[in-house]
N, C-alpha and C positions, 0 to 999 in steps of 0.2 A: 504494500500500500504506500501511498505518497503522503508525506507529512504536510498537513494544512495548518492554517492559523487556528482553526477550531480545535484540531487535535492538540496543538501546543497548549492551548488553554486547559485542555483536559488533564494534561500530565504535569503542568507546572504548579508549584505551591509557593505562594508569595513571590511570583515571577522568577523562580529559580528551580534548579533540579538538584536531586541528591546524588550521592556518589555512584550508586549502582545504575541510576538512570543515565548518568554521563558515560559510564562504561559501555552500556548498551549502544549509545549513540556515537561512540568513539570521540567524545569530547573530553577536554582536560577538566580536572576538578580542583578547586571550584570553577564553575563555568564562567566564561567571559561575559561582559555586559551585552554582547551581541550574539549570544549562544542561540537565541531563537531564529535569528536571520541565517545562521550557519546551517541549521537543520531544515529550514523551510524548503519544501518541495523534494526533500530527500526520500528515496525509496527504502522502506524497511520491511522486514518480514512481519506477518500478522502476529505470530507469537511474541515477537519483540514489542509490537504495539500493545499487546495484552499485558506484557510484563511492565511496560512503562506506566500504564494506567494503574496497575495494582501497586506500584511502588510510589505513587504520588503521596507527598506529605513530608513533614519534617520527622524523619525516622532515624533511629539509631542504626548503626552499621549492622548489628546482629539482627535487628528487625527486618532490614532490607534483605539480608541473606536468607532469613527464614521465609520471607514471602516468595523469593525465587525458588527455594527448596519446595515449598508447598505447591507452587505452580507446576514444577516438574513432576511432583508426586501425582497431581491430578491427571497430567498427560499419561503417565505410566499406568495409573489406576484404571483409566478409561480405555487403555490399550489403543490410543489414538495413533493411526497410521500417519507417518510423516514422510515428507520428501525434502530433499536438499535443494532449495531454490538457489541459494548463493552461499559462498563461503567467505567469512570475514576473518581477518587475522586475530588470533587469540580469543575468538568468540565462537561458541557452539550454538547454532540456531536451528530451529525446526519450524516447519510450517505444516499446519493441519491440512490434510488432503480431504476436501469437502465433496469430492466427486460422488454424485448420487446420494448425498446426504440431505436429510431434511432437518433444518434447524428449527426448534420450537422454543420460544422464550415465554415463560410465565412471569408476569409482574404483578406485584400487589403492594398496597400501602396499609399502614396501621397507625392508629392514633390512641394515645392514652388520655382520654378526655377529648372533647371536641368543641373548642380548641384545646390543645394540650401538646404533649410530646409526640412527635410524629417521626416515622421512619419508613423506608422502602426496601423491598427485597425482590430478588429475581432467581429463577431456576432455569438454567439454559441446557436444553437437551440436544444431543446430536444422535439421531436414530435411537438405538436401544442402550446407548452408553449411560452410565450414571451422570446425572446432571451436575453442572458447575453451579454452585450457590454463591450469591453475592448479597451483601447488605450494606446500606449506606443512606445518604441524604437525610441524616438526623436533623430535625428542626425543633428548636426549643418551644416555639409558640405556633404550632401548625394545626392543620385540620386534616380530616380523613381525605378530603378531596385533593388537598395539596400533596399528601403522601402518594395518592394514586396517580396523580399527574406526574410527579417526580419519577415514579417507577416506570410509567409508560415512556417518558422521555429517555430514561436510561436504556430501556429496551430498544428504542429506535436508534440510539447511538450505537449500541452493540450490533444491531442489524445492519447499520450503515457500514460498519467496519468489518463485517463478516463476508468473506468471499464464498458464495454458494451458487451453484447452477440452478437450484430450485428456489421456489418462493419460500421466504422465511415467514413463519407464522408466529404472531404475538398474541398471547392470551391475557385478558384482564377481566376481573370480575366487577369492574366499575363501568357501568353504562354511562355515567357522567363523564368520565375522562375520555371514553371512546367517542361519545357523541360530540363533546367539545372539539375534539381534534379532527374528526372525520366528517362532521356534518355541520354543527352550529357555527364553527369558525368561518365558513365560507360566507354566510349571511352577515355575520358581525364585521368581517373584513370589508365586504362590499359597502357597508354603511360607516366606514371609517372607524371600525372597532368600537361600535356602540350598539346598544339594543334598547328596545322599548322597555320601560318599566324600571330603569335604574342601571347601576354599574355592572360591568362584567367582572365578577370576582376572579382572582388569580389570573388577571389578563396577561401580564408579561410572561408568565409560565405557559399559558395557553398559546400565546403568539409564537414563542420560540419552538414549542413542541409541534405546532401546526406547520411551521415553516420547514422543520426537519421532515415531518411526514410528507409534505408536498414533494420534497426532493427525492424521496425513496419509495413512494407509494406503489410504484410499478414493480418493486422488488419484494414487497411484503404483503401480508394480509393481517388484519387485526380482527380477532374474534372475541366475543363475550363468552365467558364461562361462569357458571354459577359458583359463588363463593361458599366455602365451608360445606361442600357437598361430597367430600372424600376424593376429589380429583387430585392425584398426587402432586402434579406440578404446581397447582394453585395452593395446595396446603404447604408445600415446601417454601414457596415464595412468601406466604403469610408468616411462616416461622422466621424467615430472614428479616421481614419487616419489623417484627417484634424484637428480634435480636439487635437490629439497628437502634431501636429505642433504648433497650437495656444497656447496650454498650456505647451509646451516644456516638455512633459511627457516622461521621460526616462524609468522608471520602469512601467510595465503595471498596469493600474488602472481601476477599474470598473466604468462604467458610469451609474449614477442613472437617471431614467426617469419614467414618468407616462404613456405617450402615445408614441407609435412608430412614430406617425405623427409629434410629436414635434422634434424628432431626425432627421427625414427625411427633415424637414424644415431648418435644419442647412446648412451652406454654404458648397458647394462642389467645388473643383478646376476643 
């Protein structure tokens, strides 16, 4: 994939990078004041892009190393087939072979009180492999709708960055967030982002999510799924959203697990 300004914003923390991120990008550490210009438009492997996002934040060296170790563990655990796209000096990189794979992303939001503490979670499936679980977007004073929109936005980001020959399916149990992005936004936008009867709540979040949806809508499909109905992907995403609240996870982090049953046994709101 090619590094864009949008991707740079996703991986940067306080306008800089940490040591392992610099290592992946072959930058000196600490990075120069123009590091973002140095990597703009550069081609990187998808797995390196995933690593860069997971490493975002002011993290201790041991924490950075553990994140990379966990990511490699997920690849190995899911028996993901890889192919060597390019070779970098002193760097071992792999790329997921998505041929004939169907990527399914379940996203969900949770809120402790409404308004209250909010968080978002995702469960990302590739065929019958065990899903990758993510939690993040903790908001101190959020709502359930904000959490759901944040989860959908993150799912769209992941879909945009995933190379797949097949349509990527995103599942959400929030009719509100789906309708906001795929239906209502068109009417609001035509009227200068206004509506009869008052303000559009969560407008900036809706605008950026709708914009991203517009850019990739031919590559994805968004489906509503009933919440808390025993659907594994939805249940796992729900547990991740609750985890984001409990751990106050702002930037998305991968959740390490051995058995899905252990995750499903976690508390749900």
